[in-house]
N, C-alpha and C positions, 0 to 999 in steps of 0.2 A: 427220708431221702435215701436214694440208692447209694450204696457204698462203692467206692472206686479203689483201684489198686495202683501202686507205684513204688518208687525206690527213694529212700532218704539219701540224697546226693550231697548234701552239705549240712554239717552240724557243728554249732559252737557250744561246747559243753559248759564253758564258763558263763555265758549269757543265757543259755537255755533256749535256744531257738535254732531253726535251720530251714531247709527247703526240700520239698518232695517233688521229684519228677514223676508226674502222673503218667500212667500208660496211655492216657488220652492225648499226651503231648504237652499238657499244661505244667506250669511250675508253680507250686503252692507253698506259701509260708506256713510254718508250723511252730507252735510254742510248746514248751515242755508241759505246761498245764493241760494241754489237750491230748497228751499221750497217756494211755492207760498205764498205771503204776506197774513197773516190772522190776525184777531182781537185778537187772543190769542197766547201765546207761545206754541211751540210743547211740548208734554209730552210723557213720556214712556207709552206705551199702546195704542197710537193713531193708528188707521188703516190708511194705506196710499196706494197710487198708485204711480208708478214711472216708469221711463225708465232707462236703464243702459247706462252709458257713462264713461268718464274719468274725474277724479278730477284734481286739479291744479298740483298735483305731478305726474300725468300720470297714476295713479292707477285706477282700476275699482271703480266706485262710482255711487250712485243713483242720477239721474238728474230729473228735471221737477217734483218734488215731490208734490203731493196734499194730504192733510190730509182730510179724510172723515168726513163730518159733521162740518168742521170748516168754520166760516163765513169770507169771504174775506174782506180786508179793502177797503172801498169805497173811493178811493183817489179822484175821480171826485166830489163826494158829498162834501168832505172836502174843495176842492178848490172852490166850488160854495158857500161855506159859510153855509153848512147845519148845523142845530142845533146840538150842542154837548151836552153831558150829563151835568146836573146841577153841579155846583161846590160843592165839599164835605163840610160838616159841620166841625166845629172846632174839635169836637170829643175828645176822651181821649188823643190822641197823642198831639193835639194842646194844650189842657189844661195842660198836663204834661210839655210840653215845656215852657209854660208861667210860671209855678210854679218854674221851674229850674232857669230861668232868674231872676225872682223876688227874689228868695232866695239868688242868688249871689249878687244882688243889695242891699238887706236888710243886708247881712253880711257886706258889705262895709259901709253902712250908720250907723250901730251900732258899727263900729270900729273893727269888727272881721276879716276883710279881706282888703287887699290893693286895691287901686282904679283900678288896672289893671284887677282884677278878673272878674267883670261884663263885662268889655270891651272885655276881652278874650272870654267869652261865646258868646257875640254878633258877634265878628269877625269870630270865628271858626264856629259859627252857620250858618252864611251867606256862608262861604266856603263850609260847608257840603251841604247846599241847592243847591249850584252851581254844586257840584259833582254828587248829586243825579239827578239833572236835566240833566246833560250831559249823565249819564248812562241810563236814561229814553229815551232820544233822540236816543242814540246808539242802544238800544234794538229795537226801532221802525224802525230804518233804517238798522238793521242787521249789524251794525258795531261792532268793538271790544269793549267789555264791561269793566267797572271798576269791579275789583274783590270784592267779598263780604268782604273779609278780609280788604281791603282798606277802604271800607265804614265803617266797624265797628271800624277801627283804628281812623279814623277822628272823629267819634262820641265819642270814648273813651277818646281822649285827650281834649275834650271840645266842640265838635261840636254837641253833642247829641240833644240839643234843636232844632237846624236847621235840623238835621236828622229826628226828629219826625215830624216837620212841613212839610218837603219835602215828607215824606211817606204819610202824610194825604192829602196834596194838589195835589200831583202828582199821588196818588194811586199807588205808586211804592214800591215794596218789602214788600207788606202787606199780601200776600197769602202764602208765604213760611214759614212754622211754625218754622223751625230751625233758620231762620234769625230773625224772630220776637222775639223768645225766647232770643237770644243774645242781641237784642236791649232793651228788657225789663230789663235784668240784668244790662246793662250799665246805663240805666235811673235810676234804683233803687240805683245803687252805687253812682251816682252823687247826687241824692236826699238825701241819707243818709249822704254823706260827707258834703254837704252844710248845712243841718239841724244841724248836730253835731257841725259844725264850729260856727253857729249862737248861739247855746246853750252853747258854751264855753267848750265843751268836748275835743276839741283839737284846736291848733292854728298853724299858719304858723311858729311861732318861735319854737314851739315844734317839728314840722315836719322837720325843718332844723337843 
């Protein structure tokens, strides 16, 4: 079947689908599984080529989609053990995560917080890292993703230190400004709460 050209005009990265405006004037549904594996995620505005076929629901959809200028993932090189990019530095995220955990520990040591508080930050932090790792692997394998709301919720209830570490080490969710902005607000809220707890501006007894 002859290939057609068009532009990816809409893309939902969480759910893995979007729409292509074909140069022929048609609007075509496209699923992530029909896009050739590339090193970056699809984005609205990408120029694409495709063939027309049928989706899982039997409706017309774009198939065998190739994004112009996108670098394909070299699976063979990965399997042969090709050199991967150097590990990221600690960075601001890692430093902030460390401060959050240290503040929780300090609050306990000076008698401002119960013993479970620093342990809660550690356990929830590890949980957050695991969820970010799962979402990163799902993104690379084009599987169903963890929603951004779920990631933010885990961070908000105490996993923020782990979330920051995961973002830094996995280089995941660091380019979407709206996601980063919410993460910053969550981190600032925890820093402020832990600092005010340590300074005696509020206590668990007052909160209860």
